[in-house]
N, C-alpha and C positions, 0 to 999 in steps of 0.2 A: 588720452595721449600715451599713457603708460602701456595700455593694452596694445596700441599701435606699435610701439617700440618693441615690446616683447614678441609680437607677431612677426615683425621684420627680422628680429634676431633669430627666431626659430627657422624662418624661411632661409636666412643666410647659412645656418648650419646645415640645413637640408640640401642646399645647393652645393656646398662644399663636399658633402657626401656623394652627391650625384657626380660631381667632377672627378672624385677619386675613383668611382666605379668606371667611368668612361676612360680615364687615364690608364687604369689597370687593364681594361679590355683592349685598348690600342696596343699596349706594349707586351701583353702576355696572351690574350685570346686571339687577336688577329694573326700573329705569327703561326700559331697552331693551325688556324684555318687555312693558311697558305702552305702547310706541309712541314712546318718546323717541329722538331722532336724535343723531348726533354734534354737529350744529350747536346743538341745544337744550341739550345739556350744556355746550358751550363758551361759550354766551351768558352763562352764570352767571359766567364768569371775566372776560369783557371788558366786561360791563355792558349795560344795556338800550338805551343810545343808540348802540351800535356798528352799523355797516352790515352787510349780509348778507355782503359780501366779507370784512370784518374777522373776522366770526364764523367763516367758512369757513377762513380762514387760521389762526385760533387753534385750531380743531378739529384741523387738520393738525399744528400745532406741539405741541399737547398729546398727540398720539398717540391721539385718540379713534377714529380710523379703523382702528387696528391691531386684530388679533384680541384677544379678551378675555384670553387666557392671557399674551400679551405685555404687555398693560396691567397685569395683576396682578403680573407679574415686575418691572415698572418701579415699581409701587406698593410692593412688598415691599422692593426695593432702596433706595427712598427712605427707608424707615423705618430700614434698617440702616446705609446709607452716605451718605444725603442725595440730593438731586436738584437738577437745573437746570431752571428754569422760563423758557420763552421765549414769553410771550404778550403782551409789551409792546414798548417801544422797545429793550430790551436783555435779556440773559440774567441772571436772578437766581439766586443759589446759595442753596438751602434746606438748611441743615446737618441732619445726623441727630440725633434721629429726625425725619424730615420728614413732617408730616401735611398739608402744603399751605399755601396762603395764604388768609386770610379774604376772603370776597367783599366785605365792607363796609370793613374797614380796610386791606386789601392788605398786612397784616403776617403773618409766619409764625405758625402756630397754637401750636407747641410753646413758645416763650417766654411766650405768654399763659397757657398751662397752668401753666408753672413759677411764674409770678408769683402765681397763685391757689392753688397747691398747699399752701403753708404754712397758709392759712386753713382749708382742708378737713382737713388733717392735725391741726391744733390742735383743731378741733371734734371730729373722730372719736376721736382718742386720749384727749382729756380726758373726753369722755362715756363712752368705753368703760371707763375706770378706774372711774368712778362707778357705772355700771350693773352691772359685773361684781362689784364689792365689795358693793353694796347688794342686788343680786338674789340672789347666792349666799348671802350671810349671812341674808337674809330666808327663803330657801327652806330652809336648814338648820334654823333656829330653828322654822319652821313644822312641819317634819317631826318634830323632837324633841318639840314641844308639840302634837301632832296632836289636833284637836278642841277646843283651848283657845280662849279669846277672842282671843288674839294670832293664832292660826292663821286663824281666820275673818275677822278684821279685815284681816290681811295679804293673804289671797287675794281678799277683796272689793276692796281697793285695787288689787291686781294685775289683776283683771278690768276695773276702770275704766281702768287704764293701757293695756292692750292694746286697749281698745275706742275710746278717744278719739283722734281723728286729731291729728297733730302740729301742723297749722295752727290747730286749735282751742285746744289747750293752750298753744301758743306765743303766740297773740294774747292769751289770758287772762293769761298770765304777764307779758307786756309791759304790759298795762293796770294790773295790780296792783303789779308790782315794778320797773317802769322809768319809766312815765309818771305813775303814781299816787303822790302824796305823802300822808303821810310814809313809805309802804311801799317807796319806791324803794331798791333795793339794788345796782343796776347801771346802766350807761350805756344809753341808747336803742340800738335796733338799728342796724346799719350801721357800727359802730365796730370797728376791728381794729388792734391794735398788735403788731408783730412781737415775738416772745419775747425776742430778744437786745437789742432796743431798750429795753424796759421790762417785765420779767417781771410785776411787780405790776399794771400797767395791762393787760397781755395777759390775765391771769386775770380781772381786773375786768370787762373787756368781754365775756368768753366765759362767765362763770359762769351766766348765765340760759339761754343756748342749751345749755350742758352739762346743766344740771338738767332742762330740758324734754325734751331728747333721751334722757337717761338714764332718765327716768321711763317713757318708752314701752318701752324695751328691758329695763329692770330688772324690770318686771312679768312679762314672758315668761320671763326667767331665773329668777325666784323660783318660778314654777309648775313649770318644768322641773326645777329643783334639788329641789324638794319631792317630786315624783313619783319622781325618781331615788333620793333618800335613803330614801324609804319602802320602795322595792323592795330597795335594797342592805342596809339595816339588818336585814332579815329573812333574809339569807343565812346559810349554815352557818358560813362563816369568821368572821362577826361574832360569833356565839355562841361560837366557839372562842376568839377573842381575849378575850372577856369571861371565859370560863372559865379562861384563863391568868392572870387577875388584872391585866390591863392597865388603866391609868387610862381613865376614860370619854372624856376629851378625845382620847386617843391612838386609841381605838376609832373615835370619830366622825370625826376629821380625817385620820388616817393610813390607816385601812382603809375607813371608810364613804364619806367625801367623795371620796377618790381613786377609788373604784370608780364613783362617779356622775359623774365629770368628763368622761368620753369624749363623751357627747352634747352636753354644754355646750361643749366645745372645738370640736366640729363646727359648731354654730350660731354660736359666737363668731367663728370664722374667716370664715364667710360674711358675717355682719353687718358685721364690721370692714372686710372687703374691699370690700363694696358702699358703705359710708360713705366710705371713702377715695377711691372713684371719684366721689364727689359726694353730699352730703346735701342733695338737691334741695329738699325741703319746708322743712327747717330753715333752710337758707341763704336761701331766698326769704322766709320768714316774718320772719327777723331782718335781712334785707338785708345779709347777709355776702357779701363779694366772693370767694366760693370757686368750686370747679369746678361744683358743683351749680347755682348761679345763672348761671354762665357757660353751662352747657348749656341752661337755660331760655331765656336770651337768644338763643342760637344757633338753637334750634328756632323761636322766635318770628320771627326774622329770616330763617329758611330759609338759614342760613349753613352749607352742607354740609361744608366742611373742618373747621369747629369741632365740629360734631356728630360727625363721624368720629373726630376726635382724642379727644374725651371718651369715646367708645365704646371705643376701643382702650386708653386709659389706665385706665378703669374695669375692663375685662377683665383687664388686667395685674395690678391690685391684687387682684382676686378670685382669680386663679390663684396669685399669690404667697402670699396669706393661706391658701389651702387647702394649699399646699405646706408652709408653716410648721406648720399644724395636723397634717398627716400626720407630720411629724418629731416633734412634741410627743407624739403618740400613744405613740411608743416610750418616752418618758420617763415618762408617766403610767401606762401599762398595760404591765406586763412581758410579757403574752401577745403583744403585737405584736413585741417583740424576739425572742421564741422562735419566732414564725412566720417 
């Protein structure tokens, strides 16, 4: 088991290195392949009003005339140990992990991401708890009551949940339960209170985004759980467990559900990792100042360092989430431990 964990950790580090190479290539290699020059890249750092001589000096200071392999080494080193930026009147130290300075604000990207990370984590983790409980519970009940009115109604609602886009359900929920009286149950969008400042207000501000986001994901998890349970409950070891006289709840939850959890864990790790990297549509719909809305603003303003920082942070969460899921496989499925 220890060897398995070490192997997965090494693989996770390797994947992060590959992501950094791809990210660097997208933002620095591809523009050169399309005709961009060192001066055109440097002009984004010094502003549009800079003279040609100032742009040329900035390109030299930023190392854009160096070979790409040297530039990538400097880029990777900045993420690990920090970097010094010399494109103005003085040298500025960017502490690790350094994703550069924003074109608009001239501030380091990493502190901006840290300020917005609690919003995204609060949204993703809260919604994940709701959709996992609701989706799995609905799927189990639908499988046990196959063909019943509950099964048909639950799968119909699940079909609607996976079909309706989040910006539609988000706007409808805001109209009905935030701006509409007397149905208002939560504050209008855009409000966020840190958990440690006021836990009750924190939950009050996020309850509607949680429910809206959980509705989308719970629908898919209900369908996935139902199909997995229907397949698992027909296995020979389930019939053996019943023949031994085990209680039905033990057969369902200890043997049936546990066998159906592997695909659910896979999807859950990917979904949660992607959301922690930024729930773009949800944060934009509810005007939450998280990483997703930060990414939209960065793309709109063509703020390259911000976009690059969000990309790397999102990739980090996806890799870490999948690493945790791989480790949980060994807990849920004994066959993984034996392998």
